[in-house]
C-alpha positions in Angstrom: -2.1 -13.3 0.8 -3.1 -16.9 1.8 -3.3 -19.6 -0.6 -6.8 -20.6 -2.2 -8.1 -23.7 -3.2 -11.4 -23.0 -4.8 -12.4 -26.5 -3.9 -12.1 -26.6 -0.2 -12.3 -23.1 0.9 -15.6 -21.8 1.2 -17.1 -18.3 1.7 -19.2 -17.7 4.2 -20.3 -14.1 3.2 -19.6 -11.8 0.4 -20.2 -7.7 -0.2 -19.6 -6.5 -3.4 -19.6 -2.5 -4.3 -20.6 -1.1 -7.1 -19.5 2.5 -8.2 -20.9 4.7 -11.0 -23.0 4.0 -14.2 -24.4 -0.1 -13.1 -27.6 -1.7 -13.1 -29.2 -3.9 -10.3 -30.5 -5.9 -12.9 -26.6 -6.3 -14.2 -25.3 -6.7 -10.8 -28.0 -9.1 -10.0 -26.9 -11.1 -13.1 -22.8 -11.2 -12.4 -23.6 -12.9 -8.9 -25.7 -15.3 -10.5 -23.0 -15.8 -12.9 -20.4 -16.2 -10.2 -22.9 -18.7 -8.3 -23.6 -20.9 -11.7 -20.1 -20.8 -12.6 -19.1 -21.8 -9.7 -16.2 -19.1 -9.1 -17.3 -18.9 -5.7 -18.4 -21.4 -3.1 -20.9 -20.8 -0.5 -20.9 -22.7 3.1 -24.2 -25.1 2.5 -25.8 -23.1 5.7 -25.7 -19.5 4.1 -26.7 -20.2 0.5 -27.4 -16.4 -0.8 -24.0 -15.0 0.9 -24.4 -11.3 -1.0 -24.7 -8.2 -0.4 -24.9 -5.9 -3.1 -23.9 -2.4 -2.7 -25.0 0.3 -5.7 -23.6 3.6 -5.3 -24.6 5.6 -8.6 -21.5 8.2 -7.6 -18.2 7.2 -9.9 -15.1 7.4 -7.9 -13.2 11.1 -7.6 -9.9 11.7 -9.0 -7.5 12.7 -7.3 -5.0 15.3 -9.0 -2.0 13.9 -9.1 -2.9 10.1 -9.1 -1.9 7.4 -11.8 -4.6 5.2 -11.5 -7.1 6.2 -14.6 -10.8 7.3 -14.0 -13.5 4.9 -14.8 -17.1 5.0 -15.2 -17.9 1.8 -13.3 -15.7 0.2 -10.4 -16.7 -2.8 -8.4 -15.0 -4.0 -4.8 -15.8 -7.1 -3.2 -14.9 -8.1 0.1 -15.4 -11.7 1.6 -14.8 -13.9 4.4 -13.6 -17.2 3.3 -12.1 -20.1 5.4 -8.6 -19.6 4.0 -7.9 -16.9 6.5 -7.7 -19.9 8.5 -4.2 -20.8 7.1 -3.2 -17.0 7.8 -4.1 -17.2 11.4 -2.0 -20.6 12.0 0.9 -20.9 9.7 1.6 -17.2 10.1 -0.1 -15.0 13.0 0.3 -18.0 15.5 3.8 -19.1 14.8 5.1 -15.3 14.9 2.9 -14.8 18.1 4.4 -17.3 20.3 7.9 -16.6 18.8 7.8 -13.4 19.7 6.0 -13.9 23.1 8.4 -16.9 23.8 11.5 -14.3 23.8 9.0 -11.8 25.4 9.9 -9.0 22.6 8.1 -5.9 23.0 6.4 -7.3 26.3 7.6 -4.1 28.3 6.2 -1.8 26.6 2.8 -3.0 26.5 3.4 -3.6 30.1 4.3 -0.1 30.7 1.2 1.2 29.1 -0.9 -0.7 31.6 -1.2 -3.9 29.9 -1.5 -7.2 32.3 0.7 -9.7 31.9 -2.6 -12.4 32.0 -4.0 -10.4 28.3 -1.1 -12.3 26.5 -2.4 -15.5 27.0 -5.9 -14.6 26.5 -5.0 -12.8 23.5 -3.6 -15.8 22.3 -6.4 -18.3 23.6 -8.7 -16.2 21.6 -6.6 -16.5 18.7 -6.5 -20.2 19.0 -10.6 -20.2 19.3 -10.6 -17.7 16.0 -8.6 -20.6 14.2 -10.5 -23.2 15.4 -13.9 -21.8 14.7 -12.6 -21.4 10.8 -11.4 -25.0 10.8 -14.8 -26.2 12.5 -16.5 -24.8 9.4 -14.0 -26.6 6.9 -14.6 -29.8 8.7 -18.7 -29.3 8.7 -18.9 -28.4 5.4 -16.6 -32.0 4.6 -18.9 -33.7 6.5 -21.9 -32.9 5.2 -19.9 -33.4 1.7 -19.6 -36.7 3.1 -22.8 -37.4 3.9 -24.1 -36.9 0.7 -21.5 -38.7 -1.1 -22.9 -41.8 1.1 -26.4 -41.5 0.6 -25.9 -42.0 -3.4 -23.9 -45.2 -2.4 -27.5 -46.4 -0.4 -29.4 -45.9 -3.6 -27.8 -48.8 -5.7 
């Protein structure tokens, strides 16, 4: 689990999926409550950011399962900039360490992977990290610009 900073990290998209006895009015009210109480912060270029899914059929009870049966369930999936720390602090470091020791490379090459694909995969991971960091930096730049406008008025 990535550490999440509610002030710094921004959501680019959120999907909330409901099952069971839920009305669209209630689902939309829940989203408005999340926005108004700053429980989620969206990037400026995607102010709506929410996709709501409604399914009237409640979850099925699996025999022998310890999970209680509820009339309503909700699941939220979000694309958040906090994932950039997982890429940089965990995945990239572990990939670099394993590849520097050539760990498991022989298995992949034996299955038909070419050597150059390892470097390409690492490069793609670097681009992905940079994309998320750019979103954070763009957001910080926009916030700074908004703050500077206030100073000019005085």
